[in-house]
KOLDO-34946 format. One record per residue (C-alpha): residue number from 0; x negated, y negated, z; residue in three letters. Coordinates in pm, 1 decimal. Each point is the difference from the previous one (the first is absolute). Last residue first. Layout:
N
+-----+----------+----------+----------+-----+
:   k :     east :    north :       up :   r :
+-----+----------+----------+----------+-----+
: NUM :        X :        Y :        Z : ala :
...
+-----+----------+----------+----------+-----+
# end
This chain:
402
+-----+----------+----------+----------+-----+
:   k :     east :    north :       up :   r :
+-----+----------+----------+----------+-----+
: 401 :   3575.5 :   1912.9 :    648.1 : lys :
: 400 :    360.5 :    -54.4 :    107.0 : leu :
: 399 :    -96.9 :   -156.3 :    335.8 : ser :
: 398 :   -215.8 :   -257.3 :   -177.7 : ser :
: 397 :    291.4 :   -114.4 :   -215.1 : thr :
: 396 :    219.7 :    -43.0 :    308.7 : his :
: 395 :   -270.6 :   -202.0 :    179.0 : asn :
: 394 :    -45.6 :   -222.7 :   -306.3 : asp :
: 393 :    376.2 :    -52.1 :    -23.4 : leu :
: 392 :     16.5 :   -100.7 :    368.1 : glu :
: 391 :   -286.0 :   -246.7 :    -48.7 : his :
: 390 :    171.9 :   -149.0 :   -306.1 : ile :
: 389 :    325.7 :    -35.6 :    194.8 : glu :
: 388 :   -181.8 :   -166.4 :    291.5 : ala :
: 387 :   -172.9 :   -239.7 :   -238.2 : leu :
: 386 :    332.8 :    -98.5 :   -151.7 : asn :
: 385 :    150.2 :    -55.4 :    346.1 : asn :
: 384 :   -294.4 :   -217.2 :    106.0 : arg :
: 383 :     35.8 :   -204.4 :   -320.1 : ile :
: 382 :    373.9 :    -53.1 :     47.2 : phe :
: 381 :    -47.2 :    -89.4 :    367.4 : asp :
: 380 :   -249.2 :   -280.7 :    -68.3 : pro :
: 379 :   -360.5 :     36.9 :    126.2 : val :
: 378 :   -104.5 :   -257.1 :    260.6 : ile :
: 377 :    209.1 :     72.0 :    310.1 : ala :
: 376 :      9.9 :    374.6 :    -71.7 : ser :
: 375 :   -378.6 :     10.9 :    -22.0 : tyr :
: 374 :    -43.9 :   -218.8 :    306.4 : leu :
: 373 :     98.9 :    282.0 :    235.3 : his :
: 372 :   -293.1 :    194.1 :   -143.2 : ser :
: 371 :     64.6 :    355.6 :   -118.6 : his :
: 370 :    -38.6 :    -95.5 :   -365.6 : lys :
: 369 :   -345.4 :   -124.3 :     95.3 : ser :
: 368 :   -106.8 :   -340.7 :   -125.0 : leu :
: 367 :   -343.1 :    -61.8 :   -152.3 : glu :
: 366 :   -171.9 :    330.3 :     72.0 : asn :
: 365 :    301.0 :    180.3 :   -143.8 : asp :
: 364 :     -9.7 :   -217.0 :   -313.6 : tyr :
: 363 :    295.7 :   -230.9 :    -48.4 : phe :
: 362 :    194.9 :    -12.8 :   -325.9 : asn :
: 361 :    239.6 :   -268.4 :    129.8 : phe :
: 360 :    -70.8 :   -305.6 :   -215.0 : leu :
: 359 :    -31.7 :    144.5 :   -348.7 : ser :
: 358 :      5.0 :   -292.2 :   -242.3 : pro :
: 357 :    344.1 :   -146.3 :    -69.7 : leu :
: 356 :    175.3 :     78.4 :   -326.4 : ile :
: 355 :      0.8 :   -260.2 :   -275.5 : arg :
: 354 :    304.5 :   -224.1 :    -42.5 : lys :
: 353 :   -208.3 :   -322.3 :    -25.7 : asn :
: 352 :    136.5 :   -101.1 :    344.3 : pro :
: 351 :   -147.6 :    326.1 :    134.7 : leu :
: 350 :    252.2 :    273.2 :     55.5 : phe :
: 349 :    215.2 :    125.5 :    284.1 : ile :
: 348 :    245.2 :    285.9 :     11.2 : ser :
: 347 :    -65.2 :    189.5 :    323.8 : arg :
: 346 :    -73.2 :   -296.3 :    226.4 : gln :
: 345 :   -317.7 :     13.7 :    206.7 : lys :
: 344 :   -169.9 :   -312.3 :   -139.6 : leu :
: 343 :    277.9 :   -220.4 :    138.1 : glu :
: 342 :    -79.4 :    125.7 :    352.8 : ile :
: 341 :   -347.4 :   -154.7 :     -9.6 : phe :
: 340 :     64.0 :   -291.7 :    239.3 : phe :
: 339 :    178.2 :    241.9 :    234.0 : glu :
: 338 :   -346.9 :    114.8 :    101.8 : ser :
: 337 :    -86.9 :    370.8 :    -30.1 : ala :
: 336 :   -310.9 :    -85.2 :   -203.3 : leu :
: 335 :   -114.1 :   -213.5 :    295.2 : ala :
: 334 :     -7.6 :    308.3 :    221.3 : asn :
: 333 :   -237.1 :    166.0 :   -245.8 : gln :
: 332 :   -219.0 :   -310.2 :    -17.5 : cys :
: 331 :    -28.4 :    -21.6 :    376.3 : thr :
: 330 :    171.4 :   -284.4 :    187.4 : ile :
: 329 :   -230.0 :   -234.7 :    186.7 : arg :
: 328 :      7.9 :     49.4 :    377.4 : glu :
: 327 :   -344.3 :    161.5 :     16.5 : asn :
: 326 :   -157.5 :   -304.1 :   -168.8 : pro :
: 325 :    142.4 :   -244.7 :    256.7 : lys :
: 324 :     55.0 :   -329.8 :   -181.2 : tyr :
: 323 :    294.1 :    135.1 :   -197.4 : lys :
: 322 :     39.2 :    -85.6 :   -367.8 : leu :
: 321 :    131.5 :    330.6 :   -136.2 : leu :
: 320 :    304.3 :     27.0 :    227.9 : gln :
: 319 :     85.9 :   -368.0 :    -45.0 : glu :
: 318 :    -28.8 :     45.0 :   -375.2 : leu :
: 317 :    238.4 :    297.9 :      7.9 : leu :
: 316 :    262.5 :   -195.1 :    197.4 : ile :
: 315 :    -34.0 :   -303.2 :   -226.5 : phe :
: 314 :     46.4 :    218.9 :   -308.6 : ala :
: 313 :    307.5 :    168.9 :    154.0 : ser :
: 312 :    154.3 :   -345.1 :     50.8 : glu :
: 311 :    -15.4 :    -62.0 :   -374.3 : gln :
: 310 :   -175.9 :   -312.0 :   -124.9 : thr :
: 309 :    255.6 :   -251.4 :   -136.3 : his :
: 308 :   -156.5 :   -293.1 :    186.1 : glu :
: 307 :   -339.2 :     54.9 :   -161.7 : pro :
: 306 :   -288.1 :     78.2 :    238.7 : leu :
: 305 :   -209.1 :   -233.7 :    212.8 : tyr :
: 304 :    251.5 :   -112.4 :    260.4 : gly :
: 303 :    129.7 :    351.4 :     51.5 : arg :
: 302 :   -351.0 :    115.4 :     84.8 : leu :
: 301 :     -5.6 :   -213.1 :    314.9 : thr :
: 300 :    -55.7 :   -379.1 :     25.3 : arg :
: 299 :   -198.5 :     48.1 :    319.3 : pro :
: 298 :     74.8 :   -246.1 :    282.3 : thr :
: 297 :   -308.7 :   -178.1 :    122.4 : phe :
: 296 :   -239.9 :     27.2 :    292.4 : thr :
: 295 :   -331.5 :    181.8 :    -37.9 : ile :
: 294 :   -102.7 :    122.1 :    346.0 : ile :
: 293 :     -1.7 :    371.6 :    -86.8 : thr :
: 292 :   -249.8 :    -36.8 :   -284.0 : leu :
: 291 :   -279.4 :    -86.2 :    240.8 : asp :
: 290 :   -262.8 :   -118.4 :   -248.0 : val :
: 289 :   -366.1 :     70.8 :     80.1 : ser :
: 288 :     23.3 :    355.5 :   -128.7 : gly :
: 287 :   -104.3 :    278.7 :    233.9 : thr :
: 286 :    220.5 :    280.3 :   -132.2 : tyr :
: 285 :   -115.4 :    326.7 :    154.3 : arg :
: 284 :    349.7 :    144.6 :     47.9 : ser :
: 283 :     71.0 :    -66.3 :   -365.8 : asn :
: 282 :    350.4 :     23.3 :   -144.3 : met :
: 281 :    142.7 :    174.4 :    306.4 : glu :
: 280 :   -155.3 :   -257.8 :    236.1 : arg :
: 279 :    138.4 :   -284.0 :   -210.0 : leu :
: 278 :    345.2 :    160.1 :     12.5 : glu :
: 277 :    -20.3 :     26.9 :    380.2 : asp :
: 276 :   -114.4 :   -361.9 :     24.5 : arg :
: 275 :    308.2 :    -95.1 :   -200.4 : thr :
: 274 :    -29.4 :    -94.4 :   -364.7 : pro :
: 273 :    150.6 :   -335.2 :   -106.2 : ile :
: 272 :    255.8 :     36.5 :   -275.9 : gly :
: 271 :     34.9 :    187.5 :   -328.1 : ile :
: 270 :     24.7 :   -308.9 :   -221.0 : ile :
: 269 :   -232.5 :   -267.3 :    141.7 : lys :
: 268 :   -203.4 :    275.3 :    168.9 : ile :
: 267 :    -88.3 :    148.1 :   -340.2 : ile :
: 266 :   -113.3 :   -339.0 :   -129.8 : arg :
: 265 :   -217.0 :    -46.3 :    313.0 : tyr :
: 264 :   -161.6 :    338.9 :    -55.0 : met :
: 263 :    -80.9 :    -97.2 :   -358.6 : gln :
: 262 :   -136.8 :   -334.0 :    118.4 : asp :
: 261 :   -246.6 :    182.8 :    221.3 : ser :
: 260 :    -97.4 :    243.4 :   -276.4 : ser :
: 259 :    -49.0 :   -270.6 :   -263.8 : asp :
: 258 :    214.9 :   -202.1 :   -242.0 : ile :
: 257 :    319.0 :    171.2 :    117.3 : gly :
: 256 :    279.3 :    100.6 :   -235.9 : arg :
: 255 :    250.9 :    213.8 :    192.5 : phe :
: 254 :    322.3 :     11.7 :   -208.1 : ile :
: 253 :   -159.3 :    121.2 :   -323.1 : ala :
: 252 :    204.3 :   -109.9 :   -301.0 : tyr :
: 251 :    311.5 :    102.1 :   -194.1 : gly :
: 250 :    223.0 :     25.5 :    304.8 : asn :
: 249 :    142.6 :    351.4 :     -2.1 : leu :
: 248 :   -302.8 :    166.9 :   -162.0 : phe :
: 247 :   -224.7 :   -210.9 :    222.8 : glu :
: 246 :    187.3 :    111.0 :    311.9 : ala :
: 245 :    -40.2 :    362.4 :   -109.2 : leu :
: 244 :   -372.4 :    -60.3 :    -54.2 : cys :
: 243 :    -45.3 :   -152.1 :    347.7 : cys :
: 242 :    183.7 :    297.5 :    151.1 : gly :
: 241 :   -229.3 :    235.1 :   -193.1 : ala :
: 240 :   -300.0 :   -184.8 :    144.4 : ser :
: 239 :    132.3 :     56.0 :    352.7 : trp :
: 238 :     49.6 :    369.9 :    -76.5 : ile :
: 237 :   -352.0 :     20.2 :   -143.0 : asp :
: 236 :   -151.4 :   -112.2 :    332.6 : val :
: 235 :    215.8 :    272.1 :    159.5 : ala :
: 234 :   -246.8 :    251.9 :   -148.4 : thr :
: 233 :   -187.8 :    -36.0 :    327.2 : thr :
: 232 :   -241.5 :   -241.2 :    165.4 : tyr :
: 231 :   -316.8 :     34.2 :    202.6 : glu :
: 230 :   -197.1 :   -304.4 :   -123.4 : thr :
: 229 :    234.4 :   -277.6 :    115.5 : cys :
: 228 :   -130.9 :   -345.6 :    -90.0 : gly :
: 227 :    305.0 :   -214.9 :     69.9 : leu :
: 226 :     74.8 :    -39.5 :   -371.1 : leu :
: 225 :    -14.6 :    378.0 :    -23.5 : leu :
: 224 :    256.5 :     34.8 :    280.6 : glu :
: 223 :    212.0 :   -258.7 :   -183.9 : pro :
: 222 :     30.4 :    215.6 :   -315.1 : ala :
: 221 :   -154.3 :   -145.8 :   -317.0 : arg :
: 220 :    240.8 :    -62.6 :   -289.3 : tyr :
: 219 :    -78.8 :   -366.4 :    -68.6 : tyr :
: 218 :   -367.6 :     64.1 :     85.7 : arg :
: 217 :    -74.1 :    275.7 :   -250.8 : thr :
: 216 :    -74.9 :    320.1 :    190.8 : cys :
: 215 :   -318.5 :     67.5 :    196.2 : val :
: 214 :   -206.6 :   -195.2 :    253.1 : tyr :
: 213 :     84.7 :    227.7 :    292.8 : ser :
: 212 :   -276.1 :    251.2 :    -71.3 : val :
: 211 :     68.4 :    351.2 :    124.3 : ser :
: 210 :    -70.5 :    161.5 :    335.2 : lys :
: 209 :     70.6 :    367.0 :     62.5 : glu :
: 208 :    209.0 :     71.8 :    309.6 : asn :
: 207 :    246.7 :    204.4 :   -207.5 : lys :
: 206 :   -107.1 :     55.5 :   -358.0 : asn :
: 205 :    117.8 :   -214.6 :   -289.1 : leu :
: 204 :    -39.9 :    127.3 :   -354.7 : lys :
: 203 :    -93.9 :   -311.1 :   -193.4 : lys :
: 202 :    135.9 :   -203.4 :   -287.6 : ala :
: 201 :   -185.7 :   -318.2 :    -99.8 : ser :
: 200 :    -65.3 :    105.0 :   -361.3 : gly :
: 199 :    338.7 :    169.0 :    -23.9 : leu :
: 198 :    103.1 :   -230.5 :   -282.2 : asp :
: 197 :    347.0 :    125.6 :    -97.4 : cys :
: 196 :    347.6 :     51.1 :    140.6 : ile :
: 195 :    255.4 :    104.6 :   -260.8 : lys :
: 194 :    333.5 :   -154.6 :    -95.7 : leu :
: 193 :    246.2 :    141.0 :   -255.2 : ile :
: 192 :    326.4 :   -152.7 :   -126.0 : gly :
: 191 :    -50.6 :    136.6 :   -353.6 : ala :
: 190 :     38.4 :   -340.0 :   -168.1 : glu :
: 189 :   -186.8 :   -174.1 :    281.4 : tyr :
: 188 :   -303.6 :    227.0 :    -14.3 : asp :
: 187 :   -183.6 :   -113.7 :    308.6 : val :
: 186 :   -345.6 :    -17.1 :    152.8 : ile :
: 185 :    -62.2 :    -70.0 :    366.3 : met :
: 184 :   -323.6 :   -147.6 :    128.8 : asn :
: 183 :     87.4 :   -356.3 :   -105.1 : ala :
: 182 :    323.3 :     32.4 :    201.6 : pro :
: 181 :   -200.8 :     49.7 :    321.3 : lys :
: 180 :   -120.9 :    291.6 :    212.5 : val :
: 179 :   -371.7 :    -31.6 :     69.3 : asp :
: 178 :    -74.4 :    236.0 :    289.9 : arg :
: 177 :    118.9 :    317.6 :   -175.9 : his :
: 176 :      3.8 :    194.2 :    326.4 : ala :
: 175 :    -52.0 :    375.9 :    -32.9 : val :
: 174 :    106.6 :    260.8 :    255.8 : gly :
: 173 :    132.7 :    225.0 :   -276.9 : gln :
: 172 :    356.1 :    -64.3 :    120.9 : thr :
: 171 :    -92.8 :   -368.8 :    -24.3 : his :
: 170 :    -83.1 :     22.2 :   -368.5 : leu :
: 169 :    337.4 :    162.1 :    -69.6 : tyr :
: 168 :    178.0 :   -266.7 :    201.3 : gly :
: 167 :   -178.2 :   -267.2 :   -201.6 : leu :
: 166 :    138.3 :    147.9 :   -321.3 : gly :
: 165 :    349.8 :     26.0 :    149.0 : arg :
: 164 :    -13.1 :   -354.8 :    130.9 : leu :
: 163 :   -101.3 :   -141.0 :   -338.1 : met :
: 162 :    259.1 :    220.5 :   -173.4 : gln :
: 161 :    277.7 :   -137.4 :    221.9 : tyr :
: 160 :   -123.5 :   -355.8 :    -48.3 : ser :
: 159 :      7.7 :     47.7 :   -378.9 : phe :
: 158 :    358.9 :    126.5 :    -12.5 : leu :
: 157 :    134.3 :   -241.8 :    260.1 : lys :
: 156 :   -159.6 :   -303.1 :   -163.4 : ile :
: 155 :    110.6 :    137.0 :   -338.0 : tyr :
: 154 :    363.7 :      4.3 :    112.8 : phe :
: 153 :    -36.7 :   -346.3 :    152.5 : leu :
: 152 :    -97.3 :   -158.8 :   -331.0 : pro :
: 151 :   -349.2 :   -159.3 :     19.9 : leu :
: 150 :     29.6 :   -367.1 :     86.7 : ile :
: 149 :     37.7 :   -281.4 :   -251.5 : lys :
: 148 :   -148.6 :   -342.4 :    -64.4 : his :
: 147 :   -140.8 :    118.5 :   -335.7 : asn :
: 146 :   -352.3 :    -24.6 :    139.1 : arg :
: 145 :    122.9 :    196.3 :    303.5 : arg :
: 144 :    119.1 :    288.7 :   -217.5 : tyr :
: 143 :   -337.5 :     27.2 :   -170.9 : asp :
: 142 :   -177.1 :    -29.4 :    337.2 : ser :
: 141 :    198.1 :    290.6 :    148.9 : ile :
: 140 :    -85.9 :    218.5 :   -299.9 : leu :
: 139 :   -364.0 :   -111.6 :      8.2 : arg :
: 138 :    -29.0 :     94.7 :    366.3 : his :
: 137 :    174.9 :    333.6 :    -62.7 : ala :
: 136 :   -282.9 :     77.2 :   -241.2 : ser :
: 135 :     58.7 :     55.7 :   -369.3 : met :
: 134 :     45.8 :    249.7 :   -285.3 : pro :
: 133 :   -108.0 :    321.5 :    176.0 : met :
: 132 :   -298.5 :    207.4 :   -110.3 : phe :
: 131 :    -99.2 :    337.4 :    142.9 : glu :
: 130 :   -354.2 :     11.7 :    130.9 : met :
: 129 :   -355.5 :     27.6 :   -130.6 : ile :
: 128 :   -244.2 :    -83.4 :    279.7 : leu :
: 127 :   -340.8 :   -124.2 :   -116.7 : cys :
: 126 :   -292.9 :      0.5 :    241.9 : leu :
: 125 :   -283.3 :   -226.7 :   -107.2 : leu :
: 124 :   -372.2 :    -10.8 :     68.2 : asp :
: 123 :   -177.1 :   -327.6 :    -76.3 : lys :
: 122 :   -265.7 :   -185.0 :   -197.7 : ile :
: 121 :   -217.3 :    271.2 :   -157.5 : ser :
: 120 :    319.5 :    175.1 :    -98.3 : ser :
: 119 :    218.2 :    266.3 :    153.5 : ser :
: 118 :    354.9 :    122.5 :    -64.1 : ser :
: 117 :    197.9 :    230.8 :    221.3 : his :
: 116 :    324.2 :    175.1 :    -90.6 : phe :
: 115 :    356.1 :     41.1 :    120.8 : phe :
: 114 :    314.4 :    163.4 :   -132.3 : tyr :
: 113 :    376.3 :      2.2 :     60.1 : lys :
: 112 :     45.7 :   -190.3 :    326.4 : leu :
: 111 :    371.6 :    -51.3 :     63.9 : arg :
: 110 :    130.5 :   -319.2 :    159.0 : val :
: 109 :    193.0 :     82.3 :    316.7 : ile :
: 108 :    381.6 :    -14.9 :     -8.6 : asn :
: 107 :     77.6 :    334.1 :   -165.4 : pro :
: 106 :   -267.5 :    177.6 :    206.4 : his :
: 105 :   -322.2 :    181.9 :    -79.0 : ile :
: 104 :   -269.6 :   -125.6 :    234.1 : met :
: 103 :   -311.8 :    196.5 :     91.6 : thr :
: 102 :   -228.6 :   -111.4 :   -285.0 : lys :
: 101 :    123.3 :   -356.3 :     56.6 : leu :
: 100 :   -141.4 :     -6.9 :    352.1 : met :
:  99 :   -346.9 :    123.2 :    -93.2 : asp :
:  98 :    -19.1 :   -243.8 :   -290.5 : leu :
:  97 :    109.8 :   -286.3 :    224.3 : glu :
:  96 :   -259.9 :     92.3 :    263.4 : arg :
:  95 :   -274.2 :    -48.2 :   -255.6 : ser :
:  94 :   -326.1 :     81.3 :    176.6 : lys :
:  93 :   -264.9 :   -269.5 :     24.3 : phe :
:  92 :   -362.3 :    115.3 :     40.0 : lys :
:  91 :   -109.9 :   -259.1 :   -258.2 : glu :
:  90 :    290.7 :   -218.8 :   -110.2 : glu :
:  89 :    250.3 :    103.4 :   -263.8 : met :
:  88 :    168.2 :   -249.0 :   -230.4 : glu :
:  87 :    363.6 :     92.3 :    -46.8 : val :
:  86 :    172.7 :     22.5 :   -338.4 : glu :
:  85 :    371.1 :     72.8 :     18.0 : lys :
:  84 :    136.8 :    147.4 :   -321.4 : ile :
:  83 :    374.0 :    -24.0 :    -66.6 : ala :
:  82 :    145.9 :    244.7 :   -247.1 : val :
:  81 :    192.8 :     15.4 :   -328.9 : ile :
:  80 :     25.3 :    354.1 :   -134.4 : glu :
:  79 :   -105.8 :    116.0 :   -347.9 : gln :
:  78 :   -160.0 :    315.8 :    148.2 : thr :
:  77 :   -355.7 :    -19.4 :   -136.9 : thr :
:  76 :     34.3 :   -360.8 :   -116.5 : leu :
:  75 :     49.9 :   -101.6 :    362.4 : leu :
:  74 :    141.3 :   -348.6 :    -29.5 : lys :
:  73 :   -111.8 :   -273.2 :    235.5 : ala :
:  72 :    120.4 :   -258.0 :    249.6 : lys :
:  71 :   -294.0 :   -119.2 :    204.5 : tyr :
:  70 :    -48.2 :    -70.6 :    370.5 : val :
:  69 :   -307.4 :   -169.9 :    142.7 : lys :
:  68 :   -186.5 :     44.5 :    326.5 : gly :
:  67 :    -37.6 :    -48.3 :    372.8 : phe :
:  66 :     64.9 :   -370.4 :     45.7 : thr :
:  65 :    278.1 :     -6.5 :   -255.7 : gly :
:  64 :     66.7 :     12.9 :   -371.8 : gln :
:  63 :    309.4 :     89.1 :   -195.5 : gly :
:  62 :    139.5 :     65.6 :   -347.2 : ile :
:  61 :   -318.2 :     48.5 :   -203.3 : lys :
:  60 :     98.9 :    144.3 :   -338.8 : glu :
:  59 :   -171.6 :    310.9 :   -133.8 : arg :
:  58 :     -9.3 :    143.3 :   -353.6 : glu :
:  57 :    -36.5 :    378.0 :    -21.4 : gly :
:  56 :   -128.0 :    255.6 :    247.9 : ile :
:  55 :   -110.0 :    341.6 :   -124.6 : his :
:  54 :     -2.9 :    250.4 :    285.2 : leu :
:  53 :   -209.2 :    314.2 :     36.5 : glu :
:  52 :    122.0 :    215.2 :    287.7 : ile :
:  51 :   -159.3 :    117.9 :    320.4 : thr :
:  50 :     64.7 :    300.0 :    220.1 : tyr :
:  49 :     28.0 :    128.7 :    355.7 : asn :
:  48 :     82.0 :   -305.1 :    204.3 : leu :
:  47 :   -250.4 :    -45.5 :    278.7 : ser :
:  46 :    125.2 :     62.8 :    353.9 : asn :
:  45 :   -282.1 :    196.5 :    155.9 : asn :
:  44 :   -210.1 :   -264.5 :    176.2 : gly :
:  43 :    219.8 :     -0.3 :    309.5 : asn :
:  42 :     71.9 :   -370.5 :    -37.0 : gly :
:  41 :    365.4 :     42.4 :    -77.4 : leu :
:  40 :    137.3 :    342.1 :     91.7 : thr :
:  39 :    253.9 :   -129.9 :    254.1 : ser :
:  38 :    141.8 :   -229.8 :   -267.4 : ile :
:  37 :    112.8 :    309.7 :   -188.9 : ser :
:  36 :    -96.3 :    -15.4 :   -365.7 : leu :
:  35 :    264.6 :    -89.7 :   -253.0 : pro :
:  34 :      4.7 :    210.6 :   -315.9 : thr :
:  33 :    -51.0 :   -122.1 :   -353.3 : asp :
:  32 :   -267.3 :   -270.2 :     -7.8 : val :
:  31 :   -217.1 :     18.6 :   -310.8 : lys :
:  30 :   -365.6 :    -94.9 :     46.0 : tyr :
:  29 :   -130.6 :   -211.4 :   -282.8 : ala :
:  28 :   -249.1 :     35.2 :   -281.7 : met :
:  27 :     15.2 :   -325.9 :   -189.8 : val :
:  26 :     37.9 :   -121.0 :   -358.4 : lys :
:  25 :     43.6 :   -366.6 :    -85.4 : ile :
:  24 :    199.7 :   -180.3 :   -264.4 : pro :
:  23 :    -94.3 :   -364.0 :    -74.6 : tyr :
:  22 :    199.5 :   -278.6 :    166.5 : thr :
:  21 :   -261.7 :    -97.7 :    255.3 : gly :
:  20 :     33.0 :    -61.6 :    374.8 : ser :
:  19 :     15.7 :    366.4 :    101.4 : leu :
:  18 :   -368.7 :     90.2 :      2.7 : leu :
:  17 :   -162.0 :   -320.0 :    122.1 : asp :
:  16 :   -358.0 :    104.5 :    -85.7 : ser :
:  15 :     95.3 :     30.8 :   -366.6 : asn :
:  14 :   -127.1 :    248.7 :   -253.7 : asn :
:  13 :    155.6 :     30.0 :   -342.1 : lys :
:  12 :    258.6 :    185.1 :   -209.2 : glu :
:  11 :     79.9 :    323.9 :    179.5 : ile :
:  10 :   -125.5 :    -94.8 :    342.9 : val :
:   9 :   -110.5 :    302.5 :    198.5 : asp :
:   8 :     43.5 :     49.6 :    373.3 : thr :
:   7 :   -192.0 :    287.3 :    153.6 : ser :
:   6 :     88.3 :    220.9 :    295.6 : met :
:   5 :   -299.5 :    168.7 :    159.3 : asp :
:   4 :     21.3 :   -205.6 :    321.6 : thr :
:   3 :    369.3 :     88.3 :     32.8 : gln :
:   2 :    -80.1 :    369.8 :    -26.8 : ser :
:   1 :     73.7 :    211.3 :   -306.7 : met :
:   0 :    120.9 :    352.7 :     74.7 : met :
+-----+----------+----------+----------+-----+
# end
């Protein structure tokens, strides 16, 4: 088998140190990702994929650039599929946590890694992740509506928020915190009604009593315990971020927009209220900041003052459950999926506004939501549970006849 260090990257027409920036076709040997690896096996030195494939990549178009890399839209001439290629510059002795995470994740609401390859030059070493392509980010979708002085239709807010929470819930069942949940890190196919969480570059499997850096997550979506310097946090940091995203879907812009960490905390207090000493202790028992947040005196405007007047009561209830100061009091993703806010998605005969069928919303994996869980009946509609029961009974009958 070819190792990563043996893999070569050949340019069909000409050499270029910035492999993906040109328009000429390129040929690479890439690892194909077929089967997810258990997260428990990561780092054991025996989790390499078992074969490589030659890929011919056609014209590329750069569609995004951030601190950690660039993203291109490209066509695989080998398979005729349109893909997104994330190019990440590798540092010496740096291991790609995102690659490790994506190799383990196959879920309807997590972006799918299809292939990956390494490219080296005299200037830099690159890791290229070839993933499924989606037309736009949720951030761009919200921005497009805002530019037209509109807000995303409520049905799509429910549909996309549900899928956001389901994708995060899957990560959390694996013990993984995304740590940068925001609309820019979600990709959507509006016509198909599909949302997927992407950019797992900050994701980490959290272990009890293990410290992690607090300076993570984009500021507008950063949980208050992170703003207060907590280093022993849980996946609840993502729950706060999800609440911020839901509010942004409903409102058209981020509701907490601080200019720095201190101002961010102040903006949160203006809406959520002044934290009690008990809440401060739960967020970070070692907080030694110079500002005593408990002596601030003003009346918070509350969430209702920042969201449109027609916002449904069930949306306010869900937001209040997501945006709790105490991390352990925030609702879990699975419990959030049972919210009354999503009841419209559970009707038997429901279609997208363009008359297309909805994406699968209730095809839960066993390690995602057990059929024996009390939440299963609260989330999955009766008609789907009954159909599954009939199929299971038929399978048992067929097996007994063999």
